VEXDREN-2710 file (C-alpha; in Angstrom, 1 decimal):
% VEXDREN-2710
k/r/px/py/pz
1/MET/74.2/83.6/59.9
2/ALA/74.4/79.9/59.3
3/PRO/74.3/77.6/62.4
4/THR/77.6/76.2/63.6
5/PRO/78.3/72.5/63.0
6/ASP/77.8/71.6/66.6
7/ALA/74.4/73.3/66.6
8/TYR/73.2/70.9/64.0
9/TRP/74.1/68.0/66.3
10/LEU/72.1/69.4/69.2
11/ALA/69.2/70.4/66.8
12/LEU/68.9/66.8/65.6
13/ARG/67.6/65.7/69.0
14/ARG/65.5/68.9/69.6
15/VAL/63.3/68.2/66.6
16/ARG/59.8/66.9/67.5
17/GLY/59.7/63.2/66.8
18/VAL/63.4/62.5/66.6
19/GLY/64.4/60.2/69.4
20/PRO/67.7/58.3/69.7
21/ARG/66.7/55.5/67.4
22/ILE/65.6/57.8/64.6
23/ALA/68.7/60.0/65.1
24/ARG/70.8/56.9/64.6
25/LEU/69.0/55.9/61.5
26/LEU/69.4/59.4/60.0
27/LEU/73.1/59.6/60.9
28/GLU/73.8/56.2/59.4
29/HIS/71.9/57.2/56.2
30/PHE/73.1/60.8/55.7
31/GLY/76.5/60.7/57.6
32/ALA/76.2/64.0/59.4
33/PRO/73.5/66.2/60.9
34/GLN/74.1/69.0/58.4
35/ALA/73.2/66.6/55.6
36/VAL/70.0/65.6/57.5
37/PHE/68.8/69.2/57.7
38/ALA/69.8/69.8/54.0
39/ALA/67.8/66.9/52.7
40/GLY/64.3/67.4/51.2
41/GLU/61.2/66.1/52.9
42/GLU/60.7/63.3/50.4
43/GLU/64.3/62.1/50.8
44/LEU/63.9/62.1/54.6
45/ALA/60.6/60.2/54.3
46/ARG/62.3/57.5/52.2
47/THR/64.5/56.5/55.2
48/GLY/61.4/55.2/56.8
49/ILE/60.8/57.9/59.4
50/PRO/57.3/59.3/59.8
51/ARG/56.3/62.0/57.3
52/THR/55.4/64.3/60.2
53/THR/58.9/63.9/61.6
54/ALA/60.4/64.6/58.1
55/HIS/58.3/67.8/57.9
56/SER/59.5/68.8/61.4
57/ILE/63.1/68.5/60.4
58/ARG/62.5/70.6/57.3
59/ILE/60.9/73.5/59.1
60/PHE/63.2/73.5/62.2
61/ALA/64.8/76.9/62.6
62/ASP/65.2/77.4/66.4
63/PHE/69.0/77.5/66.4
64/ASP/69.6/80.6/68.6
65/PRO/68.9/78.9/72.0
66/ILE/71.2/76.0/70.9
67/GLU/74.0/78.4/70.0
68/LYS/73.7/80.0/73.4
69/GLU/73.8/76.6/75.1
70/LEU/77.0/75.7/73.2
71/CYS/78.5/79.0/74.4
72/GLU/77.8/77.9/78.0
73/LEU/79.9/74.8/77.8
74/PRO/83.4/76.3/78.3
75/ARG/82.1/78.3/81.3
76/ILE/81.0/75.1/83.1
77/GLY/84.0/73.1/82.0
78/ALA/82.1/70.8/79.7
79/ARG/82.4/69.8/76.0
80/LEU/80.4/67.9/73.4
81/ILE/81.2/64.3/72.3
82/ARG/79.5/63.4/69.0
83/TRP/78.6/60.1/67.5
84/SER/81.3/60.7/64.9
85/ASP/84.1/61.4/67.4
86/ASP/86.9/58.9/68.1
87/ASP/86.3/59.1/71.9
88/TYR/82.6/58.2/71.6
89/PRO/82.4/55.0/73.8
90/VAL/82.6/51.8/71.8
91/ASN/80.1/50.0/74.1
92/LEU/77.6/52.8/73.9
93/ARG/77.8/52.9/70.1
94/GLN/76.6/49.3/69.9
95/ILE/73.2/49.8/71.6
96/ALA/70.0/50.2/69.5
97/ASP/69.4/53.8/70.8
98/PRO/72.7/55.5/71.5
99/PRO/72.6/59.3/72.0
100/PRO/73.9/61.1/68.9
101/TYR/75.9/63.2/71.3
102/PHE/76.4/63.8/75.0
103/PHE/78.0/66.5/77.2
104/ILE/80.9/65.6/79.3
105/ARG/83.0/67.0/82.2
106/GLY/86.2/65.1/82.6
107/VAL/87.7/62.5/80.2
108/LEU/87.0/59.1/78.6
109/THR/89.9/56.9/78.0
110/ALA/90.9/53.9/75.8
111/GLY/90.3/51.6/78.7
112/ASP/86.7/52.6/79.3
113/PRO/85.3/49.7/77.2
114/LYS/86.2/47.7/80.4
115/CYS/83.3/49.2/82.4
116/VAL/81.1/47.7/85.0
117/ALA/78.0/49.4/86.4
118/VAL/77.2/49.2/90.2
119/VAL/73.7/50.6/91.0
120/GLY/71.0/50.2/93.6
121/ALA/68.7/51.7/96.2
122/ARG/68.9/55.3/97.3
123/LEU/67.7/54.3/100.7
124/ALA/70.3/51.6/101.1
125/SER/71.1/49.5/104.2
126/ASP/74.5/49.8/105.9
127/ALA/75.3/46.3/104.5
128/GLY/74.3/47.4/101.0
129/ARG/76.4/50.5/101.2
130/ARG/79.5/48.5/102.3
131/MET/79.0/46.0/99.5
132/ALA/78.7/48.8/96.9
133/GLN/81.8/50.5/98.2
134/ARG/83.7/47.3/98.3
135/LEU/82.7/46.4/94.7
136/GLY/83.6/49.9/93.5
137/LEU/87.0/49.7/95.2
138/GLU/87.8/46.2/94.1
139/LEU/86.7/46.7/90.5
140/ALA/88.7/49.9/90.2
141/ALA/91.7/48.3/91.8
142/LYS/91.6/45.7/89.0
143/ASN/91.5/48.6/86.4
144/PHE/87.8/48.5/85.6
145/THR/86.0/51.7/85.1
146/VAL/83.1/51.9/87.6
147/VAL/79.9/53.4/86.2
148/SER/76.9/54.6/88.2
149/GLY/74.3/57.3/88.4
150/LEU/75.6/59.7/91.2
151/ALA/72.4/59.1/93.2
152/ARG/72.2/58.8/96.9
153/GLY/72.9/55.4/98.5
154/ILE/74.4/52.6/96.5
155/ASP/75.5/54.8/93.5
156/SER/77.4/57.2/95.7
157/GLU/79.2/54.4/97.6
158/ALA/80.2/52.7/94.3
159/HIS/81.7/56.0/93.0
160/GLN/83.5/56.6/96.3
161/GLY/84.9/53.1/96.4
162/ALA/86.5/53.6/93.0
163/LEU/87.9/56.9/94.1
164/ASP/89.3/55.3/97.3
165/ALA/91.2/52.9/95.0
166/ARG/92.5/55.8/92.9
167/GLY/90.6/54.3/90.0
168/ARG/88.3/55.6/87.3
169/THR/84.6/56.2/87.7
170/VAL/82.0/57.7/85.4
171/ALA/78.7/59.2/86.6
172/VAL/75.8/59.3/84.2
173/MET/73.4/62.1/85.1
174/GLY/69.7/62.5/84.8
175/CYS/69.9/66.3/84.6
176/GLY/71.9/68.9/82.7
177/ILE/75.7/68.7/82.9
178/ASP/75.7/72.0/84.8
179/ILE/73.5/70.7/87.6
180/ILE/74.6/68.3/90.4
181/TYR/71.9/66.2/91.8
182/PRO/71.6/65.4/94.6
183/PRO/73.2/68.7/95.7
184/GLU/75.1/67.0/98.6
185/ASN/77.1/65.0/96.0
186/ARG/78.8/68.1/94.7
187/LYS/82.1/67.3/96.3
188/LEU/81.8/63.7/95.1
189/ALA/81.2/64.9/91.5
190/GLU/84.2/67.2/91.6
191/ALA/86.3/64.4/93.0
192/ILE/85.2/62.2/90.1
193/VAL/86.4/64.8/87.6
194/GLU/89.6/65.6/89.5
195/GLY/90.3/61.9/89.8
196/GLY/90.4/61.4/86.0
197/GLY/86.9/60.2/85.6
198/ALA/83.9/61.9/84.0
199/LEU/80.3/63.2/84.4
200/ILE/78.2/62.8/81.3
201/SER/74.7/63.8/80.3
202/GLU/72.7/63.7/77.1
203/LEU/70.2/66.3/78.4
204/PRO/70.2/70.0/77.5
205/VAL/72.2/72.3/79.7
206/GLY/69.9/73.5/82.5
207/THR/67.6/70.5/82.5
208/PRO/66.3/69.8/86.1
209/PRO/66.4/66.3/87.6
210/VAL/62.8/65.3/87.0
211/ALA/61.6/61.7/87.2
212/GLN/61.0/61.2/83.5
213/ASN/64.7/61.8/82.7
214/PHE/66.0/58.8/84.6
215/PRO/64.8/55.8/82.6
216/GLY/66.6/57.2/79.5
217/ARG/69.7/57.9/81.7
218/ASN/69.6/54.3/82.8
219/ARG/70.0/53.0/79.3
220/LEU/73.3/54.9/79.1
221/ILE/74.6/53.4/82.4
222/SER/74.0/49.9/81.1
223/GLY/75.0/50.7/77.5
224/LEU/78.5/51.9/78.6
225/CYS/79.2/48.7/80.4
226/LEU/80.0/45.0/79.9
227/GLY/77.7/44.2/82.9
228/VAL/75.5/45.7/85.6
229/VAL/75.6/44.8/89.2
230/ILE/72.4/45.4/91.2
231/VAL/73.3/45.7/94.9
232/GLU/69.9/46.5/96.5
233/ALA/66.6/47.0/94.7
234/ALA/63.1/47.1/95.9
235/GLU/60.3/45.7/93.8
236/LYS/59.7/48.9/91.9
237/SER/63.2/50.2/91.9
238/GLY/64.7/52.3/89.1
239/SER/67.6/49.9/89.2
240/LEU/65.4/47.2/87.8
241/ILE/64.8/49.4/84.7
242/THR/68.6/49.5/84.3
243/ALA/68.7/45.7/84.6
244/ARG/65.9/45.3/82.0
245/MET/67.8/47.7/79.6
246/ALA/71.0/45.8/80.2
247/LEU/69.3/42.5/79.1
248/GLU/67.9/44.3/76.0
249/GLN/71.4/45.5/75.2
250/ASP/72.8/41.9/75.6
251/ARG/74.7/42.9/78.7
252/GLN/75.3/40.6/81.7
253/VAL/73.1/41.3/84.8
254/PHE/74.4/40.5/88.3
255/ALA/72.7/40.8/91.6
256/VAL/73.8/40.7/95.2
257/PRO/71.4/38.6/97.3
258/GLY/69.7/40.3/100.2
259/SER/67.6/39.4/103.3
260/PRO/64.0/38.5/102.5
261/LEU/63.0/40.1/105.8
262/THR/63.3/43.6/104.5
263/GLY/61.8/45.1/101.3
264/ARG/65.2/46.5/100.2
265/SER/66.2/43.5/98.2
266/ARG/63.0/42.0/96.8
267/GLY/63.8/43.3/93.3
268/SER/67.3/42.1/93.3
269/ASN/66.3/38.7/94.7
270/ARG/63.7/38.4/92.0
271/LEU/66.4/39.1/89.4
272/LEU/68.3/36.2/90.8
273/LYS/65.2/33.9/90.5
274/GLU/64.9/35.1/86.8
275/GLY/68.5/34.2/86.0
276/ALA/70.8/37.0/87.1
277/ARG/74.2/35.9/88.2
278/LEU/74.7/35.9/91.9
279/VAL/77.5/38.1/93.3
280/GLU/79.2/37.6/96.6
281/CYS/82.6/39.0/95.6
282/VAL/84.2/40.8/92.7
283/GLU/85.6/37.6/91.3
284/ASP/82.0/36.5/90.5
285/VAL/81.7/39.4/88.2
286/ILE/85.2/39.1/86.6
287/GLU/84.9/35.4/85.9
288/ASP/81.5/35.9/84.2
289/LEU/82.8/38.7/82.0
290/ALA/86.0/36.9/81.0
291/PRO/84.7/35.8/77.6
292/GLN/84.0/39.5/76.7
293/MET/87.3/40.7/78.0
294/GLY/89.6/38.1/76.6
295/GLU/91.2/35.3/78.7
296/GLY/94.5/37.1/79.3
297/LEU/92.9/40.2/80.7
298/ALA/90.4/38.4/82.9
299/GLY/93.0/35.9/84.1
300/ALA/95.3/38.6/85.2
301/ALA/92.5/40.3/87.2
302/ILE/91.4/37.1/88.9
303/ALA/95.0/36.1/89.7
304/HIS/95.6/39.6/91.2
305/ALA/92.7/39.0/93.6
306/ALA/93.6/35.4/94.4
307/GLY/97.2/35.8/95.5
308/PRO/100.6/34.7/94.4
309/ALA/99.7/31.0/94.1
310/GLY/96.6/31.7/92.0
311/GLN/94.3/30.3/94.7
312/ASN/92.0/32.0/97.1
313/SER/93.9/32.7/100.3
314/GLY/92.4/31.8/103.6
315/PRO/93.1/33.3/107.0
316/ALA/96.8/33.4/107.8
317/SER/98.9/34.1/110.8
318/PHE/100.5/37.6/111.1
319/GLU/103.9/36.0/110.9
320/SER/103.4/35.1/107.3
321/GLU/102.5/38.7/106.4
322/THR/104.8/41.3/104.8
323/ASP/106.3/44.0/107.0
324/GLU/103.9/46.6/105.6
325/ALA/100.8/44.3/106.3
326/LYS/102.1/43.6/109.8
327/THR/102.4/47.3/110.5
328/ILE/98.7/47.8/109.6
329/LEU/97.5/44.7/111.5
330/ASN/99.5/45.7/114.6
331/TYR/97.8/49.2/114.6
332/LEU/94.4/47.5/114.4
333/LYS/95.3/45.2/117.3
334/VAL/95.9/48.3/119.5
335/ASP/92.9/50.3/118.4
336/ASN/89.6/48.4/117.9
337/ARG/88.6/50.6/114.9
338/LEU/90.7/53.0/112.9
339/HIS/89.7/55.4/110.2
340/ILE/91.7/54.9/106.9
341/ASP/93.2/58.3/107.3
342/SER/94.6/57.4/110.7
343/ILE/96.1/54.2/109.3
344/ILE/97.8/56.1/106.5
345/GLU/99.1/58.7/108.9
346/ARG/100.5/56.3/111.4
347/SER/102.0/53.8/109.0
348/LYS/103.7/56.5/106.8
349/LEU/102.7/54.4/103.8
350/SER/101.2/55.8/100.6
351/THR/97.5/56.0/100.3
352/GLN/97.5/53.5/97.4
353/THR/99.6/51.0/99.3
354/VAL/97.3/51.2/102.4
355/LEU/94.2/50.7/100.2
356/ARG/95.8/47.8/98.4
357/LEU/96.9/46.1/101.7
358/LEU/93.5/46.6/103.4
359/LEU/91.7/45.2/100.4
360/GLU/94.0/42.1/100.4
361/LEU/93.6/41.6/104.1
362/GLU/89.9/42.0/103.9
363/LEU/89.6/39.4/101.1
364/ARG/91.6/37.0/103.2
365/GLY/89.4/37.4/106.2
366/LEU/91.9/39.3/108.5
367/VAL/90.3/42.7/108.4
368/THR/86.7/44.0/108.4
369/GLN/85.6/47.3/106.9
370/HIS/82.8/49.2/108.7
371/PRO/80.7/52.3/107.6
372/GLY/82.6/55.5/107.5
373/LYS/85.8/54.0/106.2
374/LEU/86.6/52.4/109.6
375/PHE/88.6/49.2/109.8
376/SER/89.1/46.6/112.5
377/LEU/90.6/43.1/112.8
378/ALA/88.1/40.5/111.7
END
């Protein structure tokens, strides 16, 4: 029996010698994987690929495992997005070595070209974690899609911040779409999908999270995005690979400065010396990406963060606050630190309203966020 059309897509990357760049060349030349496998060896060689690779394509016949893999996708709630599909990400299509396909759980939307990656150390400091969560929350609150790698530390906090803002976040995985790594992030992964975001992987179903998978995964993180923010990175951090790939893809690279007294930020501080844009708040990211987004879109995002007058708001007296903001501030006056769930429960306000108000109050220096989603008066 002839292979199914999707089997040809998967087979294209399973042929010895066919990496993402050669796959792109072949797809641009022949139009579809079926045509690639139907071509003669001489015709394949005339595209410029090595003759050994052309021969490997001609003799490839191991379609049975691929068909079984495709049958697994509905069971695990995943599907295939191909290079030729309308929902293949626009930003990713533009890089030199895009995957010819990837597996996805969840959805991609028309707004996903407006993506920013937030990545960094797995062994992150408390300050780094807070910064990552804050960036994730504020970017999502301004309708950016937050992209990261589902890893421990900075990645997890960035995803969680976006979820706290009821925004979209996408996790790019360094293992099969059916495997959650690290395992303690299973609930986070499910929350990403349930929250309207997505998990994606270009690796075969069942692929374990081994070290050699992650550099390739990192090119997808940067490739999906307009820019990449490095929150904390040691001198030999995988996040620096993401930054290098972002530069190769003509993406903007940002870095959050860190203390020179610890080793956690040596890599990100070096990026700043080499020309990365310094980030202290989300507006630093938005202003720099404005030319890529269009002035109207960027201006609206900046104005939303700056306040009604279009200027950065400084500390203000409680009397000038709205009744809803006063309610939250008064609760924080009584209790030194309150968990966000307690604030929502006591105030009887919606979760989205409380998140928005806390973000605005924090930006204006009235409220401080602590680890564990605790808040206090500044």
